N, C-alpha and C positions, 0 to 999 in steps of 0.2 A: 742449455739445452733441454731440462726436463722442463725446463714451463713453455718453448713449444710443443713438445710432446703431448702433456698431461693440456693441454688446450686443443688440440686434436680432436678428443676425444669427447672432451664439453660439449665444441663444438659441432664433431658428428651427431650427439645426444639430440642435442634442440635440432638442428635439421630431420632428423628423424621422425619426433614428437611432433612437429611442424608438416613434417607430408604426413605421420600418420592422421594428424587431424582434418588433412585440405584432404583422405581419402574418408575420411568419415564421413564428412560434410558433403562431399560430392555422391559419394553411396542414400546420401539421408535424400536429397532434391533427385536420386535418379527415383531408389522405391519408392518417392512418390509422385514420381512422371509413371510411374508405371499403374501401378494401384487405381493412378486419374483416368488411364487408360483401361483398366481390366473393368470399367465401369461402364466403357461407351457399348451398343449394340447399333444404334443404326448409323448409317451414313451421313444423316445431319451432324448427329455428335460426333462423328471421323471428324467429318471436317470442322467443328468448330477450335476441336480441339487440336487439329493443325493446324490451324490458324494461330490458333491461342499459343501454340510455342512456335510455330515455321518463325519470327522474329527473333531476330537479336536484339539486346537492349540495347533503347537508346533510338531503335528505328523503329518504324510507323508501319502497328499491327497491318500482319494481312487480315483482308476481307474473307470468310469462309465461304461465301458462296464461287471466290477464285480457285477454291481450290477441286480438279476436277475429278473426274467422274476415276483415272487411270492411277489417278495419286493416293487416290479411299481407294483400292483394290490394290494398291502396294502394297499398301501401308494393312491393311486385310492379309494379305501372304504373307509382308514379312518383317513387319517390325511389330503388331502385333501380336502373335504366336511369341514370343520371345519375352514381352514385353507382364501379358500375363504367368506366363513361368516366372517370372523375378519378383511381378506381384503376388503368387501361389504360394512362395518357397523354393520354388525350383532351383534357384539360383540364389546359392548367397554369398554373403559379402565377399569371405578371401575368393570367390566364384568370377565375383565382380571384378575383384581388384589385381587378378589376372590380366 
């Protein structure tokens, strides 16, 4: 039983390290995304950004001209403020992990 009991903490530790590394990677990707968004000023820049990030990996890219004015307005009102906050240090990695 001691062997099984000893394996559990080792396995748990390995899983926790793996999950921590996944969270680190997710944070770095989200931070880079937020910093890119923080540079956007025009509707055309926002359309290009949304098109670039709007398709899933392996799917065809979205054309910027298909992004509507409503989508740009929604992004400006809902998405962009939070991304700017992250890019400027207002949301920490710990806050992101929650």
